[in-house]
N, CA, C and O atoms as CSV, one atom per row, in Angstrom:
chain,resi,resn,atom,element,x,y,z
A,1,MET,N,N,21.873,-15.329,21.326
A,1,MET,CA,C,21.622,-14.491,19.918
A,1,MET,C,C,20.265,-14.606,19.624
A,1,MET,O,O,19.754,-15.726,19.618
A,2,SER,N,N,19.511,-13.462,19.342
A,2,SER,CA,C,18.345,-12.958,19.094
A,2,SER,C,C,18.045,-13.086,17.557
A,2,SER,O,O,18.856,-12.752,16.694
A,3,ARG,N,N,16.762,-13.620,17.296
A,3,ARG,CA,C,16.361,-13.620,15.894
A,3,ARG,C,C,15.658,-12.420,15.463
A,3,ARG,O,O,14.710,-11.878,16.030
A,4,VAL,N,N,16.399,-11.981,14.098
A,4,VAL,CA,C,15.813,-11.141,13.352
A,4,VAL,C,C,14.620,-11.283,12.267
A,4,VAL,O,O,14.519,-11.952,11.239
A,5,LYS,N,N,13.707,-10.319,12.965
A,5,LYS,CA,C,12.216,-10.486,12.431
A,5,LYS,C,C,12.324,-10.022,10.886
A,5,LYS,O,O,12.903,-9.057,10.388
A,6,ARG,N,N,11.666,-10.910,10.390
A,6,ARG,CA,C,12.048,-10.773,8.881
A,6,ARG,C,C,10.001,-10.555,8.350
A,6,ARG,O,O,8.904,-10.893,8.794
A,7,LEU,N,N,10.470,-9.922,7.381
A,7,LEU,CA,C,9.044,-9.652,6.520
A,7,LEU,C,C,7.942,-10.772,6.162
A,7,LEU,O,O,6.738,-10.928,6.366
A,8,GLY,N,N,8.915,-11.424,5.565
A,8,GLY,CA,C,8.007,-12.680,5.131
A,8,GLY,C,C,7.278,-12.574,3.691
A,8,GLY,O,O,7.393,-11.491,3.119
A,9,VAL,N,N,6.621,-13.482,3.122
A,9,VAL,CA,C,5.836,-13.364,1.969
A,9,VAL,C,C,4.455,-12.399,1.882
A,9,VAL,O,O,3.991,-11.882,2.898
A,10,LEU,N,N,3.951,-12.247,0.765
A,10,LEU,CA,C,2.339,-11.467,1.223
A,10,LEU,C,C,1.486,-12.637,0.795
A,10,LEU,O,O,1.567,-13.355,-0.201
A,11,THR,N,N,0.536,-12.637,1.950
A,11,THR,CA,C,-0.527,-13.602,2.117
A,11,THR,C,C,-1.633,-12.828,0.596
A,11,THR,O,O,-1.553,-11.804,-0.082
A,12,ARG,N,N,-2.508,-13.933,0.645
A,12,ARG,CA,C,-3.405,-13.586,-0.476
A,12,ARG,C,C,-4.546,-12.426,-0.278
A,12,ARG,O,O,-5.222,-11.883,-1.152
A,13,GLN,N,N,-4.551,-12.276,0.709
A,13,GLN,CA,C,-5.540,-11.044,1.406
A,13,GLN,C,C,-4.644,-9.977,1.034
A,13,GLN,O,O,-5.254,-8.954,0.723
A,14,GLU,N,N,-3.407,-9.895,0.968
A,14,GLU,CA,C,-2.666,-8.895,1.026
A,14,GLU,C,C,-2.365,-8.228,-0.498
A,14,GLU,O,O,-2.225,-7.071,-0.892
A,15,GLU,N,N,-2.338,-9.491,-1.123
A,15,GLU,CA,C,-2.296,-9.802,-2.869
A,15,GLU,C,C,-3.537,-8.874,-3.389
A,15,GLU,O,O,-3.403,-7.878,-4.099
A,16,ASN,N,N,-4.814,-9.416,-2.879
A,16,ASN,CA,C,-5.963,-8.596,-3.180
A,16,ASN,C,C,-6.261,-7.159,-2.936
A,16,ASN,O,O,-6.963,-6.438,-3.645
A,17,TRP,N,N,-5.571,-6.803,-1.728
A,17,TRP,CA,C,-5.446,-5.562,-1.548
A,17,TRP,C,C,-4.387,-4.656,-2.418
A,17,TRP,O,O,-4.701,-3.518,-2.768
A,18,LEU,N,N,-3.324,-5.136,-2.690
A,18,LEU,CA,C,-2.366,-4.393,-3.696
A,18,LEU,C,C,-3.232,-4.581,-5.590
A,18,LEU,O,O,-3.100,-3.675,-6.413
A,19,ASP,N,N,-3.745,-5.414,-5.795
A,19,ASP,CA,C,-4.656,-5.753,-7.042
A,19,ASP,C,C,-5.698,-4.476,-6.767
A,19,ASP,O,O,-5.935,-3.737,-7.723
A,20,THR,N,N,-6.229,-4.247,-5.674
A,20,THR,CA,C,-7.586,-3.325,-5.789
A,20,THR,C,C,-7.072,-1.932,-5.947
A,20,THR,O,O,-7.662,-0.938,-6.368
A,21,LEU,N,N,-5.600,-2.100,-5.432
A,21,LEU,CA,C,-4.564,-0.926,-5.439
A,21,LEU,C,C,-4.531,-0.334,-6.923
A,21,LEU,O,O,-4.832,0.801,-7.291
A,22,GLU,N,N,-4.137,-1.291,-7.579
A,22,GLU,CA,C,-3.752,-1.192,-8.940
A,22,GLU,C,C,-4.899,-0.509,-9.646
A,22,GLU,O,O,-4.751,0.440,-10.417
A,23,ARG,N,N,-6.486,-1.268,-9.204
A,23,ARG,CA,C,-7.558,-0.307,-9.986
A,23,ARG,C,C,-8.160,0.566,-9.675
A,23,ARG,O,O,-9.133,0.945,-10.326
A,24,SER,N,N,-7.641,1.294,-8.289
A,24,SER,CA,C,-8.520,2.177,-7.885
A,24,SER,C,C,-7.764,3.514,-8.754
A,24,SER,O,O,-6.912,3.533,-9.641
A,25,SER,N,N,-8.511,4.579,-8.045
A,25,SER,CA,C,-8.170,5.966,-8.918
A,25,SER,C,C,-6.861,6.856,-8.868
A,25,SER,O,O,-6.573,7.852,-9.533
A,26,ILE,N,N,-6.041,6.086,-7.716
A,26,ILE,CA,C,-4.396,6.203,-7.287
A,26,ILE,C,C,-3.760,6.286,-8.607
A,26,ILE,O,O,-4.120,5.421,-9.405
A,27,TYR,N,N,-2.925,7.107,-8.993
A,27,TYR,CA,C,-1.990,6.877,-10.114
A,27,TYR,C,C,-0.482,6.531,-9.316
A,27,TYR,O,O,0.199,7.383,-8.745
A,28,THR,N,N,-0.144,5.063,-9.427
A,28,THR,CA,C,0.611,4.611,-8.540
A,28,THR,C,C,2.222,4.668,-9.048
A,28,THR,O,O,3.222,4.272,-8.449
A,29,ARG,N,N,2.111,5.269,-10.297
A,29,ARG,CA,C,3.631,6.002,-11.006
A,29,ARG,C,C,4.195,7.363,-10.031
A,29,ARG,O,O,5.370,7.726,-9.988
A,30,THR,N,N,3.145,7.945,-9.340
A,30,THR,CA,C,3.532,9.316,-8.694
A,30,THR,C,C,3.695,8.690,-7.352
A,30,THR,O,O,3.482,7.483,-7.239
A,31,PRO,N,N,4.043,9.381,-6.360
A,31,PRO,CA,C,4.292,9.355,-4.922
A,31,PRO,C,C,2.932,9.187,-4.506
A,31,PRO,O,O,2.065,9.868,-5.053
A,32,PHE,N,N,2.542,8.108,-3.328
A,32,PHE,CA,C,1.494,8.409,-2.794
A,32,PHE,C,C,1.984,7.855,-1.450
A,32,PHE,O,O,3.123,7.430,-1.256
A,33,SER,N,N,0.698,7.921,-0.268
A,33,SER,CA,C,1.084,7.647,1.106
A,33,SER,C,C,0.116,6.203,1.364
A,33,SER,O,O,-0.781,5.762,0.645
A,34,ALA,N,N,0.558,5.761,2.423
A,34,ALA,CA,C,-0.186,4.588,2.966
A,34,ALA,C,C,-1.426,5.066,3.163
A,34,ALA,O,O,-2.302,4.261,2.849
A,35,THR,N,N,-1.806,6.115,3.581
A,35,THR,CA,C,-3.037,6.511,3.970
A,35,THR,C,C,-3.977,6.827,2.846
A,35,THR,O,O,-5.191,6.624,2.842
A,36,GLU,N,N,-3.156,7.417,1.773
A,36,GLU,CA,C,-3.954,7.560,0.392
A,36,GLU,C,C,-4.381,6.160,-0.131
A,36,GLU,O,O,-5.438,5.983,-0.736
A,37,ALA,N,N,-3.423,5.113,0.164
A,37,ALA,CA,C,-3.847,3.348,-0.538
A,37,ALA,C,C,-4.650,3.042,0.430
A,37,ALA,O,O,-5.594,2.420,-0.057
A,38,SER,N,N,-4.773,3.168,1.643
A,38,SER,CA,C,-5.833,2.531,2.360
A,38,SER,C,C,-7.192,3.044,1.902
A,38,SER,O,O,-8.056,2.201,1.660
A,39,ARG,N,N,-7.535,4.622,1.727
A,39,ARG,CA,C,-8.626,5.229,1.511
A,39,ARG,C,C,-9.030,4.691,0.062
A,39,ARG,O,O,-10.181,4.351,-0.212
A,40,ALA,N,N,-8.075,4.652,-0.743
A,40,ALA,CA,C,-8.508,4.463,-2.027
A,40,ALA,C,C,-8.988,2.872,-2.270
A,40,ALA,O,O,-9.842,2.540,-3.091
A,41,ILE,N,N,-8.371,2.100,-1.518
A,41,ILE,CA,C,-8.899,0.581,-1.309
A,41,ILE,C,C,-10.331,0.879,-1.132
A,41,ILE,O,O,-11.205,0.647,-1.968
A,42,ALA,N,N,-10.513,1.466,0.141
A,42,ALA,CA,C,-11.887,1.181,0.999
A,42,ALA,C,C,-13.101,2.057,0.179
A,42,ALA,O,O,-14.209,2.093,0.713
A,43,VAL,N,N,-12.910,2.702,-1.007
A,43,VAL,CA,C,-13.674,2.856,-2.121
A,43,VAL,C,C,-13.800,2.290,-3.148
A,43,VAL,O,O,-14.833,2.439,-3.800
A,44,THR,N,N,-12.762,1.469,-3.587
A,44,THR,CA,C,-12.849,0.653,-4.871
A,44,THR,C,C,-13.378,-0.801,-5.223
A,44,THR,O,O,-12.789,-1.840,-4.924
A,45,PRO,N,N,-14.295,-0.732,-5.743
A,45,PRO,CA,C,-14.938,-2.165,-5.372
A,45,PRO,C,C,-14.065,-3.085,-6.059
A,45,PRO,O,O,-13.076,-2.669,-6.662
A,46,ASN,N,N,-14.361,-4.290,-6.011
A,46,ASN,CA,C,-13.407,-5.761,-6.243
A,46,ASN,C,C,-13.830,-5.919,-7.712
A,46,ASN,O,O,-14.439,-5.035,-8.315
A,47,LYS,N,N,-13.471,-7.103,-8.257
A,47,LYS,CA,C,-13.651,-7.642,-9.558
A,47,LYS,C,C,-15.361,-7.714,-9.728
A,47,LYS,O,O,-15.943,-7.302,-10.731
A,48,LYS,N,N,-15.953,-8.243,-8.695
A,48,LYS,CA,C,-17.149,-8.401,-8.789
A,48,LYS,C,C,-18.045,-7.271,-8.643
A,48,LYS,O,O,-19.230,-7.547,-8.831
A,49,GLY,N,N,-17.794,-6.151,-8.375
A,49,GLY,CA,C,-18.238,-5.052,-8.078
A,49,GLY,C,C,-18.805,-4.848,-6.604
A,49,GLY,O,O,-19.927,-4.348,-6.519
A,50,HIS,N,N,-18.159,-5.176,-5.485
A,50,HIS,CA,C,-18.683,-5.115,-4.196
A,50,HIS,C,C,-17.528,-4.443,-3.790
A,50,HIS,O,O,-16.433,-4.617,-4.325
A,51,ILE,N,N,-17.809,-3.429,-2.551
A,51,ILE,CA,C,-16.776,-2.973,-1.660
A,51,ILE,C,C,-16.445,-3.788,-0.758
A,51,ILE,O,O,-17.143,-4.590,-0.137
A,52,LEU,N,N,-15.078,-3.509,-0.680
A,52,LEU,CA,C,-14.337,-4.517,0.564
A,52,LEU,C,C,-14.652,-4.193,2.074
A,52,LEU,O,O,-14.579,-3.073,2.578
A,53,LYS,N,N,-15.053,-5.479,2.779
A,53,LYS,CA,C,-15.429,-5.131,3.849
A,53,LYS,C,C,-14.183,-5.026,4.624
A,53,LYS,O,O,-14.236,-4.106,5.440
A,54,MET,N,N,-12.989,-5.738,4.620
A,54,MET,CA,C,-11.808,-5.634,5.307
A,54,MET,C,C,-10.745,-4.806,4.601
A,54,MET,O,O,-10.229,-5.131,3.532
A,55,VAL,N,N,-10.465,-3.708,5.293
A,55,VAL,CA,C,-9.412,-2.607,4.651
A,55,VAL,C,C,-8.703,-2.631,5.471
A,55,VAL,O,O,-9.058,-2.608,6.650
A,56,PRO,N,N,-7.092,-2.703,4.957
A,56,PRO,CA,C,-6.101,-2.296,5.843
A,56,PRO,C,C,-6.341,-0.546,6.392
A,56,PRO,O,O,-7.007,0.360,5.891
A,57,ASN,N,N,-5.453,-0.592,7.653
A,57,ASN,CA,C,-5.719,0.571,8.176
A,57,ASN,C,C,-4.140,1.154,7.455
A,57,ASN,O,O,-3.456,0.426,6.736
A,58,PRO,N,N,-3.819,2.356,7.758
A,58,PRO,CA,C,-2.610,3.125,7.311
A,58,PRO,C,C,-1.347,2.317,7.541
A,58,PRO,O,O,-0.599,2.044,6.602
A,59,ARG,N,N,-1.107,1.931,8.801
A,59,ARG,CA,C,0.005,1.220,9.409
A,59,ARG,C,C,0.235,-0.134,8.498
A,59,ARG,O,O,1.277,-0.353,7.880
A,60,LYS,N,N,-0.587,-0.758,8.513
A,60,LYS,CA,C,-0.640,-2.117,7.865
A,60,LYS,C,C,-0.609,-2.230,6.255
A,60,LYS,O,O,-0.140,-3.159,5.597
A,61,MET,N,N,-1.158,-1.181,5.836
A,61,MET,CA,C,-0.739,-0.840,4.411
A,61,MET,C,C,0.675,-0.592,4.184
A,61,MET,O,O,1.238,-1.258,3.314
A,62,ALA,N,N,1.271,0.202,4.789
A,62,ALA,CA,C,2.563,0.472,4.846
A,62,ALA,C,C,3.616,-0.654,5.432
A,62,ALA,O,O,4.832,-0.463,5.395
A,63,TYR,N,N,3.111,-1.667,5.893
A,63,TYR,CA,C,3.871,-3.018,5.800
A,63,TYR,C,C,3.850,-3.652,4.914
A,63,TYR,O,O,4.831,-4.285,4.524
A,64,ILE,N,N,2.412,-3.654,4.201
A,64,ILE,CA,C,2.195,-4.564,2.757
A,64,ILE,C,C,3.042,-3.917,1.800
A,64,ILE,O,O,3.679,-4.645,1.039
A,65,LEU,N,N,3.168,-2.548,1.701
A,65,LEU,CA,C,3.707,-1.897,0.652
A,65,LEU,C,C,5.414,-2.103,0.835
A,65,LEU,O,O,6.185,-2.045,-0.122
A,66,ARG,N,N,5.816,-2.338,2.171
A,66,ARG,CA,C,7.137,-2.734,2.418
A,66,ARG,C,C,7.268,-3.894,2.399
A,66,ARG,O,O,8.447,-4.224,2.266
A,67,LYS,N,N,6.310,-5.007,2.503
A,67,LYS,CA,C,6.765,-6.518,1.973
A,67,LYS,C,C,6.949,-6.630,0.289
A,67,LYS,O,O,7.684,-7.487,-0.203
A,68,SER,N,N,6.168,-5.628,-0.552
A,68,SER,CA,C,5.953,-6.260,-1.820
A,68,SER,C,C,7.220,-5.538,-2.359
A,68,SER,O,O,7.984,-4.624,-2.045
A,69,GLN,N,N,6.965,-6.701,-3.614
A,69,GLN,CA,C,8.104,-6.179,-4.558
A,69,GLN,C,C,7.870,-5.314,-5.868
A,69,GLN,O,O,8.634,-5.258,-6.832
A,70,ARG,N,N,6.731,-4.690,-5.722
A,70,ARG,CA,C,6.518,-3.763,-6.863
A,70,ARG,C,C,6.515,-2.461,-6.155
A,70,ARG,O,O,6.478,-1.494,-6.915
A,71,TYR,N,N,6.545,-2.185,-4.830
A,71,TYR,CA,C,6.573,-0.594,-4.738
A,71,TYR,C,C,7.919,-0.308,-3.802
A,71,TYR,O,O,8.338,-1.077,-2.937
A,72,VAL,N,N,8.442,0.846,-4.135
A,72,VAL,CA,C,9.662,1.073,-3.273
A,72,VAL,C,C,9.094,2.555,-2.712
A,72,VAL,O,O,8.000,3.087,-2.899
A,73,ARG,N,N,10.379,3.055,-1.880
A,73,ARG,CA,C,10.046,4.066,-1.047
A,73,ARG,C,C,10.394,5.142,-2.157
A,73,ARG,O,O,10.986,4.901,-3.210
A,74,TRP,N,N,9.920,6.369,-1.734
A,74,TRP,CA,C,10.144,7.489,-2.366
A,74,TRP,C,C,10.740,8.722,-0.910
A,74,TRP,O,O,10.209,9.449,-0.071
A,75,ASN,N,N,11.970,8.372,-1.293
A,75,ASN,CA,C,12.527,9.074,-0.524
A,75,ASN,C,C,12.576,10.696,-0.292
A,75,ASN,O,O,13.033,11.250,0.709
A,76,LYS,N,N,11.885,11.465,-1.678
A,76,LYS,CA,C,12.032,13.005,-1.680
A,76,LYS,C,C,10.964,13.289,-0.834
A,76,LYS,O,O,10.218,12.344,-0.576
A,77,PRO,N,N,10.701,14.463,-0.304
A,77,PRO,CA,C,9.665,15.038,0.396
A,77,PRO,C,C,8.565,15.483,-0.698
A,77,PRO,O,O,8.970,16.207,-1.607
A,78,LYS,N,N,7.429,15.170,-0.685
A,78,LYS,CA,C,6.692,15.746,-1.641
A,78,LYS,C,C,6.107,17.028,-1.337
A,78,LYS,O,O,5.907,17.839,-2.242
A,79,ILE,N,N,5.765,17.320,0.071
A,79,ILE,CA,C,5.098,18.689,0.283
A,79,ILE,C,C,5.830,19.220,1.474
A,79,ILE,O,O,6.022,18.374,2.347
A,80,ASN,N,N,6.328,20.535,1.741
A,80,ASN,CA,C,7.045,20.950,3.027
A,80,ASN,C,C,7.822,20.297,3.578
A,80,ASN,O,O,8.135,20.677,4.706
A,81,ASN,N,N,8.406,19.161,3.083
A,81,ASN,CA,C,9.402,18.572,3.924
A,81,ASN,C,C,8.802,17.866,5.121
A,81,ASN,O,O,9.444,17.903,6.171
A,82,LYS,N,N,7.515,17.155,5.079
A,82,LYS,CA,C,6.966,16.419,6.033
A,82,LYS,C,C,7.806,15.126,5.859
A,82,LYS,O,O,8.471,14.676,4.926
A,83,THR,N,N,7.485,14.647,7.274
A,83,THR,CA,C,7.960,13.443,7.298
A,83,THR,C,C,7.105,12.100,7.082
A,83,THR,O,O,7.472,11.042,7.593
A,84,THR,N,N,6.276,12.171,6.522
A,84,THR,CA,C,5.458,11.100,5.796
A,84,THR,C,C,6.167,10.156,4.849
A,84,THR,O,O,7.147,10.647,4.289
A,85,VAL,N,N,5.835,8.755,4.523
A,85,VAL,CA,C,6.836,8.289,3.640
A,85,VAL,C,C,5.925,7.965,2.746
A,85,VAL,O,O,4.904,7.322,2.990
A,86,TYR,N,N,6.320,8.476,1.485
A,86,TYR,CA,C,5.629,8.022,0.256
A,86,TYR,C,C,6.291,6.914,-0.756
A,86,TYR,O,O,7.501,6.744,-0.906
A,87,TRP,N,N,5.429,6.324,-1.301
A,87,TRP,CA,C,5.290,4.949,-2.300
A,87,TRP,C,C,5.080,5.479,-3.568
A,87,TRP,O,O,4.383,6.438,-3.902
A,88,VAL,N,N,6.059,4.421,-4.507
A,88,VAL,CA,C,5.972,4.283,-6.149
A,88,VAL,C,C,5.894,3.213,-6.384
A,88,VAL,O,O,6.353,2.356,-5.630
A,89,LYS,N,N,5.276,2.935,-7.522
A,89,LYS,CA,C,5.483,1.602,-8.067
A,89,LYS,C,C,6.506,1.570,-9.071
A,89,LYS,O,O,6.666,2.361,-10.001
A,90,LYS,N,N,7.392,0.233,-8.670
A,90,LYS,CA,C,8.763,0.129,-9.835
A,90,LYS,C,C,8.731,0.189,-11.367
A,90,LYS,O,O,9.777,0.100,-12.010
């Protein structure tokens, strides 16, 4: 029998990235992609005013959004039926 891979809980660094995403210029009640989220995290300063050195790539950001309880997948295509996965805050 093989073991099923679990998502697990968010680490402290992942929680910091999601908090930075909340403070960014992206309005999280409208659909956004993981690429847009990682770019917004890269330019948004932390609470002390410094730019983050460690920024997740879009694939890691999608993994974090999937692990998070705050965000859900947006199943409707946003533009021209593209296969990009979009996320929305609950």
